[in-house]
C-alpha positions in Angstrom: 11.8 -28.3 -8.1 10.4 -24.9 -6.1 10.9 -21.6 -7.4 11.4 -18.8 -5.0 8.9 -16.7 -4.1 8.4 -13.3 -5.8 6.2 -11.9 -2.9 7.7 -9.5 -0.5 6.7 -10.8 3.1 7.2 -9.4 6.4 7.6 -5.8 5.3 7.1 -3.6 8.4 7.0 0.3 8.2 8.5 2.5 10.8 6.3 5.5 12.0 8.2 7.8 9.5 7.7 5.4 6.9 4.0 4.9 7.5 3.7 8.8 7.6 5.6 9.2 4.2 3.1 6.4 2.8 0.0 8.2 4.1 1.2 11.4 2.7 2.0 10.2 -0.8 -1.4 8.3 -0.9 -3.3 11.4 0.1 -1.4 13.3 -2.5 -2.2 10.7 -5.3 -5.8 10.7 -4.2 -6.1 14.4 -4.4 -4.3 14.5 -8.2 -5.9 11.5 -9.5 -9.1 10.6 -7.8 -10.7 14.2 -7.0 -9.7 13.9 -3.4 -11.9 10.7 -3.0 -10.1 7.9 -1.0 -8.8 4.6 -2.9 -10.8 1.6 -2.6 -8.9 -1.5 -1.0 -9.0 -3.0 -4.4 -7.3 0.0 -6.0 -4.6 0.1 -3.2 -3.9 -3.2 -3.6 -3.5 -2.8 -7.5 -1.3 0.1 -7.0 1.1 -1.3 -4.2 1.1 -4.8 -5.5 0.0 -6.1 -2.0 -2.9 -8.4 -1.2 -6.2 -6.7 -0.1 -5.8 -7.5 3.4 -2.0 -7.0 3.8 -2.1 -3.6 5.5 -2.7 -3.6 9.2 -1.6 -1.5 12.2 -0.4 -3.1 15.2 
């Protein structure tokens, strides 16, 4: 018997949601990472998303 997937698929952010995500990411990078950008691996760990999930359409 197959168990339901725990992955969230097909989540699309609105422009406002994307802007909020970017602002929050920038603030955390400043606060916790001395202003340096997070690596894709770090973002993946923090957001619980696969490395290549993020894309811009």
